[in-house]
PDB file as gemmi writes it, atoms N, CA and C in Angstrom:
CRYST1    1.000    1.000    1.000  90.00  90.00  90.00 P 1                      
ATOM      1  N   UNK A   1       0.127  15.113   3.476  1.00  0.00           N  
ATOM      2  CA  UNK A   1      -0.358  15.507   2.171  1.00  0.00           C  
ATOM      3  C   UNK A   1       0.810  15.921   1.276  1.00  0.00           C  
ATOM      4  N   UNK A   2       1.756  16.667   1.841  1.00  0.00           N  
ATOM      5  CA  UNK A   2       2.917  17.100   1.069  1.00  0.00           C  
ATOM      6  C   UNK A   2       3.772  15.889   0.672  1.00  0.00           C  
ATOM      7  N   UNK A   3       3.885  14.931   1.594  1.00  0.00           N  
ATOM      8  CA  UNK A   3       4.646  13.719   1.296  1.00  0.00           C  
ATOM      9  C   UNK A   3       4.032  12.932   0.156  1.00  0.00           C  
ATOM     10  N   UNK A   4       2.716  12.854   0.126  1.00  0.00           N  
ATOM     11  CA  UNK A   4       2.032  12.135  -0.961  1.00  0.00           C  
ATOM     12  C   UNK A   4       2.220  12.855  -2.296  1.00  0.00           C  
ATOM     13  N   UNK A   5       2.103  14.184  -2.264  1.00  0.00           N  
ATOM     14  CA  UNK A   5       2.317  14.953  -3.495  1.00  0.00           C  
ATOM     15  C   UNK A   5       3.736  14.739  -4.004  1.00  0.00           C  
ATOM     16  N   UNK A   6       4.706  14.751  -3.080  1.00  0.00           N  
ATOM     17  CA  UNK A   6       6.103  14.524  -3.452  1.00  0.00           C  
ATOM     18  C   UNK A   6       6.275  13.138  -4.052  1.00  0.00           C  
ATOM     19  N   UNK A   7       5.649  12.140  -3.456  1.00  0.00           N  
ATOM     20  CA  UNK A   7       5.725  10.771  -3.974  1.00  0.00           C  
ATOM     21  C   UNK A   7       5.134  10.687  -5.374  1.00  0.00           C  
ATOM     22  N   UNK A   8       3.959  11.274  -5.568  1.00  0.00           N  
ATOM     23  CA  UNK A   8       3.332  11.264  -6.894  1.00  0.00           C  
ATOM     24  C   UNK A   8       4.191  11.988  -7.922  1.00  0.00           C  
ATOM     25  N   UNK A   9       4.703  13.155  -7.558  1.00  0.00           N  
ATOM     26  CA  UNK A   9       5.520  13.941  -8.480  1.00  0.00           C  
ATOM     27  C   UNK A   9       6.821  13.226  -8.830  1.00  0.00           C  
ATOM     28  N   UNK A  10       7.464  12.661  -7.822  1.00  0.00           N  
ATOM     29  CA  UNK A  10       8.743  11.985  -8.052  1.00  0.00           C  
ATOM     30  C   UNK A  10       8.577  10.763  -8.930  1.00  0.00           C  
ATOM     31  N   UNK A  11       7.554   9.951  -8.680  1.00  0.00           N  
ATOM     32  CA  UNK A  11       7.370   8.750  -9.507  1.00  0.00           C  
ATOM     33  C   UNK A  11       6.974   9.118 -10.932  1.00  0.00           C  
ATOM     34  N   UNK A  12       6.190  10.176 -11.086  1.00  0.00           N  
ATOM     35  CA  UNK A  12       5.827  10.629 -12.434  1.00  0.00           C  
ATOM     36  C   UNK A  12       7.062  11.114 -13.187  1.00  0.00           C  
ATOM     37  N   UNK A  13       7.896  11.907 -12.521  1.00  0.00           N  
ATOM     38  CA  UNK A  13       9.091  12.451 -13.158  1.00  0.00           C  
ATOM     39  C   UNK A  13      10.115  11.358 -13.458  1.00  0.00           C  
ATOM     40  N   UNK A  14      10.386  10.518 -12.486  1.00  0.00           N  
ATOM     41  CA  UNK A  14      11.452   9.525 -12.644  1.00  0.00           C  
ATOM     42  C   UNK A  14      11.055   8.346 -13.520  1.00  0.00           C  
ATOM     43  N   UNK A  15       9.846   7.840 -13.324  1.00  0.00           N  
ATOM     44  CA  UNK A  15       9.465   6.583 -13.963  1.00  0.00           C  
ATOM     45  C   UNK A  15       8.347   6.718 -14.979  1.00  0.00           C  
ATOM     46  N   UNK A  16       7.767   7.925 -15.091  1.00  0.00           N  
ATOM     47  CA  UNK A  16       6.677   8.116 -16.041  1.00  0.00           C  
ATOM     48  C   UNK A  16       5.375   7.512 -15.558  1.00  0.00           C  
ATOM     49  N   UNK A  17       5.277   7.209 -14.266  1.00  0.00           N  
ATOM     50  CA  UNK A  17       4.060   6.605 -13.705  1.00  0.00           C  
ATOM     51  C   UNK A  17       3.741   7.264 -12.378  1.00  0.00           C  
ATOM     52  N   UNK A  18       2.589   7.890 -12.304  1.00  0.00           N  
ATOM     53  CA  UNK A  18       2.111   8.502 -11.071  1.00  0.00           C  
ATOM     54  C   UNK A  18       1.462   7.405 -10.234  1.00  0.00           C  
ATOM     55  N   UNK A  19       1.913   7.213  -9.007  1.00  0.00           N  
ATOM     56  CA  UNK A  19       1.352   6.153  -8.159  1.00  0.00           C  
ATOM     57  C   UNK A  19       0.030   6.568  -7.517  1.00  0.00           C  
ATOM     58  N   UNK A  20      -0.383   7.804  -7.727  1.00  0.00           N  
ATOM     59  CA  UNK A  20      -1.692   8.301  -7.305  1.00  0.00           C  
ATOM     60  C   UNK A  20      -1.934   8.133  -5.810  1.00  0.00           C  
ATOM     61  N   UNK A  21      -0.939   8.481  -5.012  1.00  0.00           N  
ATOM     62  CA  UNK A  21      -1.085   8.346  -3.564  1.00  0.00           C  
ATOM     63  C   UNK A  21      -2.049   9.372  -2.982  1.00  0.00           C  
ATOM     64  N   UNK A  22      -2.273  10.475  -3.691  1.00  0.00           N  
ATOM     65  CA  UNK A  22      -3.218  11.484  -3.198  1.00  0.00           C  
ATOM     66  C   UNK A  22      -4.651  10.964  -3.176  1.00  0.00           C  
ATOM     67  N   UNK A  23      -4.920   9.910  -3.927  1.00  0.00           N  
ATOM     68  CA  UNK A  23      -6.269   9.351  -3.942  1.00  0.00           C  
ATOM     69  C   UNK A  23      -6.604   8.606  -2.658  1.00  0.00           C  
ATOM     70  N   UNK A  24      -5.627   8.402  -1.777  1.00  0.00           N  
ATOM     71  CA  UNK A  24      -5.855   7.660  -0.537  1.00  0.00           C  
ATOM     72  C   UNK A  24      -6.732   8.427   0.449  1.00  0.00           C  
ATOM     73  N   UNK A  25      -6.895   9.723   0.263  1.00  0.00           N  
ATOM     74  CA  UNK A  25      -7.691  10.519   1.191  1.00  0.00           C  
ATOM     75  C   UNK A  25      -6.846  11.040   2.335  1.00  0.00           C  
ATOM     76  N   UNK A  26      -7.467  11.800   3.200  1.00  0.00           N  
ATOM     77  CA  UNK A  26      -6.731  12.438   4.289  1.00  0.00           C  
ATOM     78  C   UNK A  26      -6.468  11.521   5.472  1.00  0.00           C  
ATOM     79  N   UNK A  27      -7.387  10.613   5.764  1.00  0.00           N  
ATOM     80  CA  UNK A  27      -7.175   9.736   6.910  1.00  0.00           C  
ATOM     81  C   UNK A  27      -6.106   8.695   6.585  1.00  0.00           C  
ATOM     82  N   UNK A  28      -5.430   8.257   7.624  1.00  0.00           N  
ATOM     83  CA  UNK A  28      -4.337   7.290   7.446  1.00  0.00           C  
ATOM     84  C   UNK A  28      -4.948   5.903   7.260  1.00  0.00           C  
ATOM     85  N   UNK A  29      -4.834   5.371   6.067  1.00  0.00           N  
ATOM     86  CA  UNK A  29      -5.417   4.066   5.744  1.00  0.00           C  
ATOM     87  C   UNK A  29      -4.312   3.091   5.372  1.00  0.00           C  
ATOM     88  N   UNK A  30      -4.710   1.908   4.982  1.00  0.00           N  
ATOM     89  CA  UNK A  30      -3.751   0.901   4.525  1.00  0.00           C  
ATOM     90  C   UNK A  30      -3.521   0.996   3.018  1.00  0.00           C  
ATOM     91  N   UNK A  31      -3.764   2.159   2.455  1.00  0.00           N  
ATOM     92  CA  UNK A  31      -3.472   2.369   1.035  1.00  0.00           C  
ATOM     93  C   UNK A  31      -1.998   2.053   0.809  1.00  0.00           C  
ATOM     94  N   UNK A  32      -1.705   1.435  -0.312  1.00  0.00           N  
ATOM     95  CA  UNK A  32      -0.342   0.963  -0.587  1.00  0.00           C  
ATOM     96  C   UNK A  32       0.691   2.086  -0.482  1.00  0.00           C  
ATOM     97  N   UNK A  33       0.313   3.288  -0.857  1.00  0.00           N  
ATOM     98  CA  UNK A  33       1.265   4.395  -0.767  1.00  0.00           C  
ATOM     99  C   UNK A  33       1.549   4.768   0.684  1.00  0.00           C  
ATOM    100  N   UNK A  34       0.538   4.670   1.557  1.00  0.00           N  
ATOM    101  CA  UNK A  34       0.762   4.947   2.978  1.00  0.00           C  
ATOM    102  C   UNK A  34       1.681   3.903   3.595  1.00  0.00           C  
ATOM    103  N   UNK A  35       1.477   2.659   3.225  1.00  0.00           N  
ATOM    104  CA  UNK A  35       2.329   1.582   3.728  1.00  0.00           C  
ATOM    105  C   UNK A  35       3.771   1.820   3.282  1.00  0.00           C  
ATOM    106  N   UNK A  36       3.937   2.227   2.007  1.00  0.00           N  
ATOM    107  CA  UNK A  36       5.276   2.516   1.493  1.00  0.00           C  
ATOM    108  C   UNK A  36       5.911   3.689   2.246  1.00  0.00           C  
ATOM    109  N   UNK A  37       5.163   4.785   2.405  1.00  0.00           N  
ATOM    110  CA  UNK A  37       5.707   5.976   3.066  1.00  0.00           C  
ATOM    111  C   UNK A  37       6.106   5.652   4.498  1.00  0.00           C  
ATOM    112  N   UNK A  38       5.290   4.886   5.208  1.00  0.00           N  
ATOM    113  CA  UNK A  38       5.630   4.506   6.579  1.00  0.00           C  
ATOM    114  C   UNK A  38       6.902   3.658   6.614  1.00  0.00           C  
ATOM    115  N   UNK A  39       6.997   2.679   5.715  1.00  0.00           N  
ATOM    116  CA  UNK A  39       8.175   1.817   5.672  1.00  0.00           C  
ATOM    117  C   UNK A  39       9.418   2.597   5.284  1.00  0.00           C  
ATOM    118  N   UNK A  40       9.279   3.501   4.319  1.00  0.00           N  
ATOM    119  CA  UNK A  40      10.408   4.316   3.880  1.00  0.00           C  
ATOM    120  C   UNK A  40      10.907   5.203   5.022  1.00  0.00           C  
ATOM    121  N   UNK A  41       9.967   5.811   5.735  1.00  0.00           N  
ATOM    122  CA  UNK A  41      10.318   6.673   6.860  1.00  0.00           C  
ATOM    123  C   UNK A  41      11.026   5.877   7.954  1.00  0.00           C  
ATOM    124  N   UNK A  42      10.519   4.697   8.262  1.00  0.00           N  
ATOM    125  CA  UNK A  42      11.141   3.869   9.291  1.00  0.00           C  
ATOM    126  C   UNK A  42      12.527   3.397   8.846  1.00  0.00           C  
ATOM    127  N   UNK A  43      12.671   3.041   7.573  1.00  0.00           N  
ATOM    128  CA  UNK A  43      13.984   2.632   7.058  1.00  0.00           C  
ATOM    129  C   UNK A  43      14.985   3.789   7.147  1.00  0.00           C  
ATOM    130  N   UNK A  44      14.526   4.994   6.844  1.00  0.00           N  
ATOM    131  CA  UNK A  44      15.401   6.165   6.980  1.00  0.00           C  
ATOM    132  C   UNK A  44      15.822   6.369   8.433  1.00  0.00           C  
ATOM    133  N   UNK A  45      14.891   6.201   9.347  1.00  0.00           N  
ATOM    134  CA  UNK A  45      15.210   6.355  10.769  1.00  0.00           C  
ATOM    135  C   UNK A  45      16.229   5.323  11.219  1.00  0.00           C  
ATOM    136  N   UNK A  46      16.041   4.081  10.764  1.00  0.00           N  
ATOM    137  CA  UNK A  46      16.984   3.022  11.126  1.00  0.00           C  
ATOM    138  C   UNK A  46      18.362   3.280  10.515  1.00  0.00           C  
ATOM    139  N   UNK A  47      18.392   3.779   9.295  1.00  0.00           N  
ATOM    140  CA  UNK A  47      19.671   4.094   8.643  1.00  0.00           C  
ATOM    141  C   UNK A  47      20.380   5.222   9.383  1.00  0.00           C  
ATOM    142  N   UNK A  48      19.595   6.205   9.850  1.00  0.00           N  
ATOM    143  CA  UNK A  48      20.181   7.300  10.611  1.00  0.00           C  
ATOM    144  C   UNK A  48      20.740   6.784  11.942  1.00  0.00           C  
ATOM    145  N   UNK A  49      20.005   5.888  12.584  1.00  0.00           N  
ATOM    146  CA  UNK A  49      20.488   5.296  13.831  1.00  0.00           C  
ATOM    147  C   UNK A  49      21.789   4.533  13.591  1.00  0.00           C  
ATOM    148  N   UNK A  50      21.832   3.783  12.495  1.00  0.00           N  
ATOM    149  CA  UNK A  50      23.060   3.064  12.158  1.00  0.00           C  
ATOM    150  C   UNK A  50      24.234   4.030  11.996  1.00  0.00           C  
ATOM    151  N   UNK A  51      23.987   5.155  11.347  1.00  0.00           N  
ATOM    152  CA  UNK A  51      25.088   6.095  11.116  1.00  0.00           C  
ATOM    153  C   UNK A  51      25.565   6.725  12.425  1.00  0.00           C  
ATOM    154  N   UNK A  52      24.661   6.919  13.378  1.00  0.00           N  
ATOM    155  CA  UNK A  52      25.089   7.479  14.660  1.00  0.00           C  
ATOM    156  C   UNK A  52      25.860   6.462  15.493  1.00  0.00           C  
ATOM    157  N   UNK A  53      25.576   5.183  15.285  1.00  0.00           N  
ATOM    158  CA  UNK A  53      26.293   4.138  16.020  1.00  0.00           C  
ATOM    159  C   UNK A  53      27.667   3.845  15.421  1.00  0.00           C  
ATOM    160  N   UNK A  54      27.861   4.288  14.211  1.00  0.00           N  
ATOM    161  CA  UNK A  54      29.143   4.051  13.538  1.00  0.00           C  
ATOM    162  C   UNK A  54      29.304   2.582  13.183  1.00  0.00           C  
ATOM    163  N   UNK A  55      30.510   2.085  13.293  1.00  0.00           N  
ATOM    164  CA  UNK A  55      30.798   0.708  12.859  1.00  0.00           C  
ATOM    165  C   UNK A  55      30.253  -0.351  13.816  1.00  0.00           C  
ATOM    166  N   UNK A  56      29.795   0.053  14.986  1.00  0.00           N  
ATOM    167  CA  UNK A  56      29.269  -0.929  15.941  1.00  0.00           C  
ATOM    168  C   UNK A  56      27.772  -1.206  15.746  1.00  0.00           C  
ATOM    169  N   UNK A  57      27.155  -0.630  14.727  1.00  0.00           N  
ATOM    170  CA  UNK A  57      25.729  -0.856  14.510  1.00  0.00           C  
ATOM    171  C   UNK A  57      25.430  -2.332  14.299  1.00  0.00           C  
ATOM    172  N   UNK A  58      26.388  -3.069  13.756  1.00  0.00           N  
ATOM    173  CA  UNK A  58      26.179  -4.502  13.525  1.00  0.00           C  
ATOM    174  C   UNK A  58      25.974  -5.254  14.849  1.00  0.00           C  
ATOM    175  N   UNK A  59      26.632  -4.796  15.890  1.00  0.00           N  
ATOM    176  CA  UNK A  59      26.451  -5.417  17.203  1.00  0.00           C  
ATOM    177  C   UNK A  59      25.044  -5.149  17.743  1.00  0.00           C  
ATOM    178  N   UNK A  60      24.540  -3.956  17.502  1.00  0.00           N  
ATOM    179  CA  UNK A  60      23.197  -3.605  17.965  1.00  0.00           C  
ATOM    180  C   UNK A  60      22.127  -4.411  17.238  1.00  0.00           C  
ATOM    181  N   UNK A  61      22.442  -4.866  16.033  1.00  0.00           N  
ATOM    182  CA  UNK A  61      21.486  -5.645  15.239  1.00  0.00           C  
ATOM    183  C   UNK A  61      21.992  -7.069  15.024  1.00  0.00           C  
ATOM    184  N   UNK A  62      22.695  -7.585  15.994  1.00  0.00           N  
ATOM    185  CA  UNK A  62      23.293  -8.911  15.860  1.00  0.00           C  
ATOM    186  C   UNK A  62      22.241  -9.999  15.646  1.00  0.00           C  
ATOM    187  N   UNK A  63      21.135  -9.931  16.359  1.00  0.00           N  
ATOM    188  CA  UNK A  63      20.117 -10.973  16.274  1.00  0.00           C  
ATOM    189  C   UNK A  63      19.099 -10.748  15.158  1.00  0.00           C  
ATOM    190  N   UNK A  64      18.883  -9.504  14.797  1.00  0.00           N  
ATOM    191  CA  UNK A  64      17.917  -9.238  13.719  1.00  0.00           C  
ATOM    192  C   UNK A  64      18.267  -7.943  13.006  1.00  0.00           C  
ATOM    193  N   UNK A  65      18.014  -7.932  11.727  1.00  0.00           N  
ATOM    194  CA  UNK A  65      18.243  -6.758  10.882  1.00  0.00           C  
ATOM    195  C   UNK A  65      16.997  -5.878  10.962  1.00  0.00           C  
ATOM    196  N   UNK A  66      17.089  -4.748  11.626  1.00  0.00           N  
ATOM    197  CA  UNK A  66      15.922  -3.892  11.860  1.00  0.00           C  
ATOM    198  C   UNK A  66      15.414  -3.192  10.603  1.00  0.00           C  
ATOM    199  N   UNK A  67      16.218  -3.108   9.597  1.00  0.00           N  
ATOM    200  CA  UNK A  67      15.835  -2.357   8.396  1.00  0.00           C  
ATOM    201  C   UNK A  67      15.283  -3.271   7.301  1.00  0.00           C  
ATOM    202  N   UNK A  68      15.529  -4.568   7.408  1.00  0.00           N  
ATOM    203  CA  UNK A  68      15.193  -5.516   6.342  1.00  0.00           C  
ATOM    204  C   UNK A  68      13.695  -5.555   6.028  1.00  0.00           C  
ATOM    205  N   UNK A  69      12.850  -5.605   7.047  1.00  0.00           N  
ATOM    206  CA  UNK A  69      11.406  -5.676   6.821  1.00  0.00           C  
ATOM    207  C   UNK A  69      10.910  -4.451   6.062  1.00  0.00           C  
ATOM    208  N   UNK A  70      11.335  -3.273   6.508  1.00  0.00           N  
ATOM    209  CA  UNK A  70      10.894  -2.039   5.853  1.00  0.00           C  
ATOM    210  C   UNK A  70      11.437  -1.924   4.434  1.00  0.00           C  
ATOM    211  N   UNK A  71      12.665  -2.348   4.226  1.00  0.00           N  
ATOM    212  CA  UNK A  71      13.231  -2.321   2.873  1.00  0.00           C  
ATOM    213  C   UNK A  71      12.488  -3.301   1.966  1.00  0.00           C  
ATOM    214  N   UNK A  72      12.016  -4.407   2.515  1.00  0.00           N  
ATOM    215  CA  UNK A  72      11.210  -5.343   1.734  1.00  0.00           C  
ATOM    216  C   UNK A  72       9.920  -4.699   1.245  1.00  0.00           C  
ATOM    217  N   UNK A  73       9.287  -3.922   2.123  1.00  0.00           N  
ATOM    218  CA  UNK A  73       8.071  -3.191   1.736  1.00  0.00           C  
ATOM    219  C   UNK A  73       8.399  -2.175   0.650  1.00  0.00           C  
ATOM    220  N   UNK A  74       9.501  -1.442   0.823  1.00  0.00           N  
ATOM    221  CA  UNK A  74       9.908  -0.439  -0.167  1.00  0.00           C  
ATOM    222  C   UNK A  74      10.187  -1.095  -1.521  1.00  0.00           C  
ATOM    223  N   UNK A  75      10.922  -2.183  -1.504  1.00  0.00           N  
ATOM    224  CA  UNK A  75      11.221  -2.882  -2.764  1.00  0.00           C  
ATOM    225  C   UNK A  75       9.953  -3.439  -3.398  1.00  0.00           C  
ATOM    226  N   UNK A  76       9.026  -3.932  -2.576  1.00  0.00           N  
ATOM    227  CA  UNK A  76       7.766  -4.436  -3.108  1.00  0.00           C  
ATOM    228  C   UNK A  76       6.961  -3.361  -3.814  1.00  0.00           C  
ATOM    229  N   UNK A  77       7.113  -2.128  -3.378  1.00  0.00           N  
ATOM    230  CA  UNK A  77       6.409  -1.001  -3.992  1.00  0.00           C  
ATOM    231  C   UNK A  77       7.138  -0.493  -5.229  1.00  0.00           C  
ATOM    232  N   UNK A  78       8.460  -0.373  -5.144  1.00  0.00           N  
ATOM    233  CA  UNK A  78       9.249   0.257  -6.198  1.00  0.00           C  
ATOM    234  C   UNK A  78       9.582  -0.697  -7.348  1.00  0.00           C  
ATOM    235  N   UNK A  79       9.903  -1.943  -7.035  1.00  0.00           N  
ATOM    236  CA  UNK A  79      10.368  -2.880  -8.063  1.00  0.00           C  
ATOM    237  C   UNK A  79       9.387  -3.066  -9.227  1.00  0.00           C  
ATOM    238  N   UNK A  80       8.072  -3.222  -8.979  1.00  0.00           N  
ATOM    239  CA  UNK A  80       7.159  -3.331 -10.134  1.00  0.00           C  
ATOM    240  C   UNK A  80       7.147  -2.087 -11.020  1.00  0.00           C  
ATOM    241  N   UNK A  81       7.271  -0.911 -10.406  1.00  0.00           N  
ATOM    242  CA  UNK A  81       7.311   0.331 -11.182  1.00  0.00           C  
ATOM    243  C   UNK A  81       8.571   0.361 -12.040  1.00  0.00           C  
ATOM    244  N   UNK A  82       9.698  -0.015 -11.447  1.00  0.00           N  
ATOM    245  CA  UNK A  82      10.956  -0.064 -12.198  1.00  0.00           C  
ATOM    246  C   UNK A  82      10.904  -1.104 -13.308  1.00  0.00           C  
ATOM    247  N   UNK A  83      10.300  -2.239 -13.029  1.00  0.00           N  
ATOM    248  CA  UNK A  83      10.200  -3.301 -14.027  1.00  0.00           C  
ATOM    249  C   UNK A  83       9.441  -2.819 -15.264  1.00  0.00           C  
ATOM    250  N   UNK A  84       8.331  -2.142 -15.036  1.00  0.00           N  
ATOM    251  CA  UNK A  84       7.547  -1.605 -16.158  1.00  0.00           C  
ATOM    252  C   UNK A  84       8.344  -0.546 -16.910  1.00  0.00           C  
ATOM    253  N   UNK A  85       9.036   0.329 -16.188  1.00  0.00           N  
ATOM    254  CA  UNK A  85       9.817   1.401 -16.828  1.00  0.00           C  
ATOM    255  C   UNK A  85      10.964   0.819 -17.664  1.00  0.00           C  
ATOM    256  N   UNK A  86      11.668  -0.168 -17.111  1.00  0.00           N  
ATOM    257  CA  UNK A  86      12.764  -0.784 -17.864  1.00  0.00           C  
ATOM    258  C   UNK A  86      12.244  -1.550 -19.082  1.00  0.00           C  
ATOM    259  N   UNK A  87      11.103  -2.193 -18.948  1.00  0.00           N  
ATOM    260  CA  UNK A  87      10.514  -2.910 -20.081  1.00  0.00           C  
ATOM    261  C   UNK A  87      10.109  -1.925 -21.173  1.00  0.00           C  
ATOM    262  N   UNK A  88       9.533  -0.800 -20.776  1.00  0.00           N  
ATOM    263  CA  UNK A  88       9.157   0.240 -21.745  1.00  0.00           C  
ATOM    264  C   UNK A  88      10.400   0.761 -22.457  1.00  0.00           C  
ATOM    265  N   UNK A  89      11.464   0.973 -21.713  1.00  0.00           N  
ATOM    266  CA  UNK A  89      12.707   1.459 -22.302  1.00  0.00           C  
ATOM    267  C   UNK A  89      13.261   0.446 -23.293  1.00  0.00           C  
ATOM    268  N   UNK A  90      13.206  -0.841 -22.936  1.00  0.00           N  
ATOM    269  CA  UNK A  90      13.697  -1.892 -23.821  1.00  0.00           C  
ATOM    270  C   UNK A  90      12.879  -1.942 -25.115  1.00  0.00           C  
ATOM    271  N   UNK A  91      11.562  -1.835 -24.994  1.00  0.00           N  
ATOM    272  CA  UNK A  91      10.696  -1.870 -26.176  1.00  0.00           C  
ATOM    273  C   UNK A  91      10.941  -0.671 -27.090  1.00  0.00           C  
ATOM    274  N   UNK A  92      11.144   0.502 -26.497  1.00  0.00           N  
ATOM    275  CA  UNK A  92      11.426   1.698 -27.295  1.00  0.00           C  
ATOM    276  C   UNK A  92      12.746   1.526 -28.035  1.00  0.00           C  
ATOM    277  N   UNK A  93      13.753   1.006 -27.358  1.00  0.00           N  
ATOM    278  CA  UNK A  93      15.062   0.806 -27.973  1.00  0.00           C  
ATOM    279  C   UNK A  93      14.977  -0.204 -29.113  1.00  0.00           C  
ATOM    280  N   UNK A  94      14.244  -1.293 -28.894  1.00  0.00           N  
ATOM    281  CA  UNK A  94      14.074  -2.288 -29.948  1.00  0.00           C  
ATOM    282  C   UNK A  94      13.350  -1.694 -31.149  1.00  0.00           C  
ATOM    283  N   UNK A  95      12.345  -0.886 -30.878  1.00  0.00           N  
ATOM    284  CA  UNK A  95      11.586  -0.245 -31.951  1.00  0.00           C  
ATOM    285  C   UNK A  95      12.475   0.697 -32.754  1.00  0.00           C  
ATOM    286  N   UNK A  96      13.307   1.457 -32.055  1.00  0.00           N  
ATOM    287  CA  UNK A  96      14.208   2.382 -32.738  1.00  0.00           C  
ATOM    288  C   UNK A  96      15.220   1.621 -33.592  1.00  0.00           C  
ATOM    289  N   UNK A  97      15.717   0.498 -33.097  1.00  0.00           N  
ATOM    290  CA  UNK A  97      16.698  -0.281 -33.849  1.00  0.00           C  
ATOM    291  C   UNK A  97      16.076  -0.936 -35.075  1.00  0.00           C  
ATOM    292  N   UNK A  98      14.842  -1.402 -34.943  1.00  0.00           N  
ATOM    293  CA  UNK A  98      14.210  -2.084 -36.067  1.00  0.00           C  
ATOM    294  C   UNK A  98      13.738  -1.114 -37.156  1.00  0.00           C  
ATOM    295  N   UNK A  99      13.321   0.098 -36.745  1.00  0.00           N  
ATOM    296  CA  UNK A  99      12.831   1.062 -37.732  1.00  0.00           C  
ATOM    297  C   UNK A  99      13.902   2.034 -38.183  1.00  0.00           C  
ATOM    298  N   UNK A 100      14.945   2.187 -37.389  1.00  0.00           N  
ATOM    299  CA  UNK A 100      15.996   3.152 -37.715  1.00  0.00           C  
ATOM    300  C   UNK A 100      15.601   4.581 -37.414  1.00  0.00           C  
ATOM    301  N   UNK A 101      14.457   4.764 -36.754  1.00  0.00           N  
ATOM    302  CA  UNK A 101      13.990   6.099 -36.405  1.00  0.00           C  
ATOM    303  C   UNK A 101      13.971   6.255 -34.893  1.00  0.00           C  
ATOM    304  N   UNK A 102      14.252   7.457 -34.452  1.00  0.00           N  
ATOM    305  CA  UNK A 102      14.223   7.748 -33.024  1.00  0.00           C  
ATOM    306  C   UNK A 102      12.781   7.962 -32.601  1.00  0.00           C  
ATOM    307  N   UNK A 103      12.366   7.268 -31.569  1.00  0.00           N  
ATOM    308  CA  UNK A 103      11.011   7.385 -31.039  1.00  0.00           C  
ATOM    309  C   UNK A 103      10.898   8.690 -30.259  1.00  0.00           C  
ATOM    310  N   UNK A 104       9.946   9.525 -30.625  1.00  0.00           N  
ATOM    311  CA  UNK A 104       9.751  10.798 -29.927  1.00  0.00           C  
ATOM    312  C   UNK A 104       8.503  10.784 -29.065  1.00  0.00           C  
ATOM    313  N   UNK A 105       7.734   9.687 -29.118  1.00  0.00           N  
ATOM    314  CA  UNK A 105       6.514   9.586 -28.327  1.00  0.00           C  
ATOM    315  C   UNK A 105       6.552   8.314 -27.505  1.00  0.00           C  
ATOM    316  N   UNK A 106       5.632   8.211 -26.581  1.00  0.00           N  
ATOM    317  CA  UNK A 106       5.463   6.977 -25.828  1.00  0.00           C  
ATOM    318  C   UNK A 106       6.172   6.962 -24.497  1.00  0.00           C  
ATOM    319  N   UNK A 107       7.459   7.207 -24.479  1.00  0.00           N  
ATOM    320  CA  UNK A 107       8.196   7.102 -23.232  1.00  0.00           C  
ATOM    321  C   UNK A 107       8.379   8.435 -22.558  1.00  0.00           C  
ATOM    322  N   UNK A 108       7.810   8.569 -21.385  1.00  0.00           N  
ATOM    323  CA  UNK A 108       8.065   9.771 -20.618  1.00  0.00           C  
ATOM    324  C   UNK A 108       8.634   9.335 -19.279  1.00  0.00           C  
ATOM    325  N   UNK A 109       9.338  10.209 -18.660  1.00  0.00           N  
ATOM    326  CA  UNK A 109       9.992   9.892 -17.410  1.00  0.00           C  
ATOM    327  C   UNK A 109      11.495   9.966 -17.558  1.00  0.00           C  
ATOM    328  N   UNK A 110      12.137  10.382 -16.517  1.00  0.00           N  
ATOM    329  CA  UNK A 110      13.597  10.565 -16.524  1.00  0.00           C  
ATOM    330  C   UNK A 110      14.317   9.275 -16.860  1.00  0.00           C  
ATOM    331  N   UNK A 111      13.881   8.171 -16.292  1.00  0.00           N  
ATOM    332  CA  UNK A 111      14.528   6.883 -16.514  1.00  0.00           C  
ATOM    333  C   UNK A 111      14.548   6.513 -17.998  1.00  0.00           C  
ATOM    334  N   UNK A 112      13.485   6.824 -18.702  1.00  0.00           N  
ATOM    335  CA  UNK A 112      13.404   6.480 -20.124  1.00  0.00           C  
ATOM    336  C   UNK A 112      14.291   7.364 -20.982  1.00  0.00           C  
ATOM    337  N   UNK A 113      14.693   8.509 -20.451  1.00  0.00           N  
ATOM    338  CA  UNK A 113      15.526   9.430 -21.226  1.00  0.00           C  
ATOM    339  C   UNK A 113      17.012   9.163 -21.053  1.00  0.00           C  
ATOM    340  N   UNK A 114      17.382   8.330 -20.096  1.00  0.00           N  
ATOM    341  CA  UNK A 114      18.777   8.015 -19.865  1.00  0.00           C  
ATOM    342  C   UNK A 114      19.330   7.141 -20.991  1.00  0.00           C  
ATOM    343  N   UNK A 115      20.554   7.361 -21.408  1.00  0.00           N  
ATOM    344  CA  UNK A 115      21.120   6.520 -22.477  1.00  0.00           C  
ATOM    345  C   UNK A 115      21.397   5.119 -21.971  1.00  0.00           C  
ATOM    346  N   UNK A 116      21.416   4.186 -22.928  1.00  0.00           N  
ATOM    347  CA  UNK A 116      21.789   2.805 -22.578  1.00  0.00           C  
ATOM    348  C   UNK A 116      20.682   1.899 -22.520  1.00  0.00           C  
TER     349      UNK A 116                                                      
END                                                                             
């Protein structure tokens, strides 16, 4: 439950979009946020294992990349959110350039407040 709240809060703060993972309920389901959290956790575990193996981790994963599948799930979840946030930022910037006025409404989220 705390992990879902953290996910909702972080996505709202960073990207201006709450992924609403708390709506999945208490039981472990195939809700997209649960799939993401599981993949993220497994990717973190694999990254930690790699760091403990040092430079020889490549030998341990010579035949298959153990983190690739989970990172694919993570990217599948995060990339659409980022795409929408970057598009919103681009539209706000274009609007500001065409009107000459700074937009004070519409874009919320840390990503939208970054310069550039």
